[in-house]
C-alpha positions, 0 to 999 in steps of 0.5 A: 770727180774731185773729193775733199776731206771735211774738217768737221765730220772727217768724211771724204766727200765729193767736192760738190758737197762743199760750198765755194769760198773766195780761196777755193772750197769751205773746210766743212761740208754743206751738211756740217754747215747746217748742223753747226749753228743748231749745235751752237744754239743748243749749247747756248740754251743750256748754258745761258738764260736770256734776260730782257732788260727794262730798256729793251736790251737782250742779255745772256746771263750765265747759269749758276751751275757754269759760273765756277766751272 
């Protein structure tokens, strides 16, 4: 059985825990691939406000506490 190191969580897991990629296997395991979008969304929710403009366009506005950080 082949093993691979996950670049995100740092664990060594069986190669079957990684999705295929055109050049081999992806650098992150399947578990980390599932967590990553949720983490990014949570970060975006805490830093930005969603504003819908009159023409229907959605825009993200940086919250005041992060503007001069």
